[in-house]
Each structure stands twice: as structure tokens, then as C-alpha cells.
C-alpha positions in Angstrom: -17.7 2.2 -20.0 -17.0 1.9 -16.6 -16.6 5.0 -14.0 -13.7 5.1 -11.7 -14.1 6.9 -8.2 -11.8 7.1 -5.2 -12.6 7.1 -1.6 -10.8 6.9 1.6 -11.6 3.8 4.1 -13.6 4.5 7.2 -14.0 2.6 10.4 -16.7 0.2 8.9 -14.2 -0.9 6.2 -12.0 -3.0 8.2 -13.4 -6.4 7.1 -13.0 -5.2 3.6 -9.7 -4.0 4.2 -8.7 -7.3 5.6 -9.9 -9.4 2.4 -7.9 -6.9 0.0 -4.8 -7.9 2.4 -5.6 -11.4 2.4 -5.8 -11.4 -1.6 -2.8 -9.4 -2.0 -0.8 -12.0 0.5 -2.3 -15.1 -1.4 -0.8 -13.4 -4.9 2.2 -12.6 -3.5 2.6 -16.2 -1.9 2.5 -15.1 1.5 -1.1 -15.9 2.8 0.5 -17.7 5.6 2.1 -14.8 7.1 -1.4 -12.3 7.5 -1.8 -12.1 11.2 -3.8 -8.8 10.7 -7.3 -8.9 12.3 -10.3 -6.5 12.0 -9.6 -5.4 15.5 -5.7 -4.8 14.8 -6.6 -2.9 11.9 -9.3 -0.6 13.4 -6.8 0.0 16.2 -3.7 1.0 14.1 -5.7 2.5 11.4 -8.1 4.4 12.9 -7.6 4.5 16.7 -3.8 5.5 16.3 -4.1 6.8 12.9 -0.8 5.3 11.9 -1.7 4.4 8.1 -4.4 5.3 5.6 -6.5 3.2 2.6 -8.0 4.6 -0.3 -10.3 2.4 -2.5 -10.6 2.6 -6.2 -14.2 1.8 -7.1 -15.4 0.6 -10.4 -18.9 1.7 -11.1 -19.4 1.9 -7.4 -17.8 -1.6 -6.1 -14.3 -1.6 -4.3 -12.0 -3.1 -7.0 -8.9 -2.0 -5.8 -7.0 -0.6 -2.7 -3.8 1.3 -1.4 -2.5 1.2 2.0 0.1 4.0 2.7 1.8 6.0 5.7 3.9 8.9 6.1 7.8 8.4 6.1 10.4 11.2 6.3 13.6 11.9 4.5 16.3 13.6 6.6 18.1 14.6 3.4 15.0 16.2 1.9 13.5 17.9 5.1 10.3 16.5 4.5 7.8 13.8 4.7 7.3 11.5 1.9 4.7 8.7 1.1 5.4 4.9 1.5 2.8 3.0 -0.4 2.7 -0.5 1.6 0.0 -2.2 -0.2 -1.5 -2.1 -3.7 -4.0 -4.3 -5.0 -6.5 -4.8 -7.7 -8.8 -7.6 -7.8 -8.2 -9.7 -10.9 -11.4 -9.2 -12.9 -11.0 -5.5 -12.7 -7.3 -5.4 -13.9 -6.4 -3.7 -17.2 -8.9 -0.8 -16.4 -6.3 1.8 -15.3 -7.3 1.3 -11.3 -3.6 0.5 -10.3 -2.5 3.6 -12.2 -5.4 5.6 -10.8 -4.5 4.6 -7.1 -0.6 5.6 -8.0 -1.9 9.0 -9.4 -4.2 9.7 -6.3 -1.1 9.1 -4.0 1.3 11.3 -6.3 -1.4 14.0 -6.1 -1.5 13.6 -2.1 2.3 13.9 -2.1 1.9 17.0 -4.3 -0.7 18.6 -2.0 0.9 17.8 1.1 4.3 19.0 -0.3 5.9 15.3 0.2 9.3 14.9 -1.1 8.3 11.5 -2.8 6.6 8.5 -3.2 8.2 5.2 -2.6 7.2 1.4 -2.6 8.9 -2.0 -2.6 8.1 -4.7 -5.0 8.9 -8.6 -4.9 11.6 -9.3 -7.2 9.9 -11.9 -9.1 6.8 -9.9 -9.7 7.5 -9.0 -13.4 3.8 -7.6 -14.1 4.1 -5.1 -11.4 7.6 -4.4 -12.0 6.7 -3.7 -15.7 3.8 -1.6 -14.5 5.9 0.6 -12.3 8.7 1.2 -14.8 5.7 2.3 -17.1 4.7 4.9 -14.9 8.5 6.3 -14.7 9.4 4.9 -11.2 12.8 4.3 -10.8 14.0 1.4 -9.0 16.4 2.0 -5.9 18.7 -0.9 -6.4 21.6 0.7 -4.1 19.5 -0.1 -1.3 18.7 -3.1 0.7 15.9 -3.5 2.7 16.6 -4.9 6.4 14.0 -6.3 8.9 13.6 -7.2 12.2 10.6 -9.0 13.3 8.9 -11.6 15.4 11.3 -13.4 18.2 14.5 -11.6 16.5 12.8 -8.0 17.4 11.8 -9.5 20.9 15.0 -10.2 21.9 16.8 -7.4 20.6 14.4 -5.3 22.6 15.0 -7.1 25.7 18.7 -6.7 25.8 
């Protein structure tokens, strides 16, 4: 029987974090969109502290990760946790690591007094959708996500 533990990422983990990000992007068919570098991750995760990473370890090996940050609900009047990325390496799937990572974040929400835990999922990703529904998560179909990025963001900012 394998042992699952969790640990927060440290500055020395930026290469490993980037490996997980690239693996997730490949799974999501978005590998060509990854422009993150170890230097950028170190700056934004550890120097600026804008997000956190937790690893799920299976028998001491980093088998999954979650990258998250705080958001804020004006209606609730308190912060929440937004799960940006969750990924478990294929050879470790089916062992409860994904569920363990979500539970870890749920405990963080409760410990910090946060109002909610949220994330987004690609519409075609049926295995993940089924996983989230089985946890009791409710899809927020009345909301549409909008994004400004790249040249559009630059153009708007320069007006």
C-alpha cells in the first residue's frame, strides 16, 4: 500500500513545477501556449508570493501538484481560493491523489476562513468533470469567463 503525503513547494522546486505545468498543458492540448520559465515562476511564486503550489507525494515521489491563489468575493466579504492547476501524473492516477489535493485545499479554505474554493475546467475534459461532480462540486454555468491577454491587453492598457 502506498503512502500519500503533501508538501508545499519551495524556491528549489521551480523546475519541477514547470515540468508539471508542461505536462498539464500537453494533456489540455495547449502545450504551445506555455511561455513560463523557471525565472518567471521563481519571481511570481516566491519573490512576489502571488500563488502557491502544493505537491502530492506518493511514497516520497512528487506525483501531482496544485497551483492556487487567493481571490476575493465582495458578496461574501472574504477571500477564497482559486485553483488554477491540478495535475496528477498518469502513472499515479486512480490512487486518490487528485482528491487528496482538493481536500488539502478545502482544509486550507476552512483553516483560513475563506468563503469558497473555485476552479475552471475545459468543457471537453469529461474525466475531470466527472471527478469534480463526484466530489460534490457544482458547475457555475451562468457565468462566462472573459480574458484580455497578449496584444489585446497591451493595446487596451496603452489607450
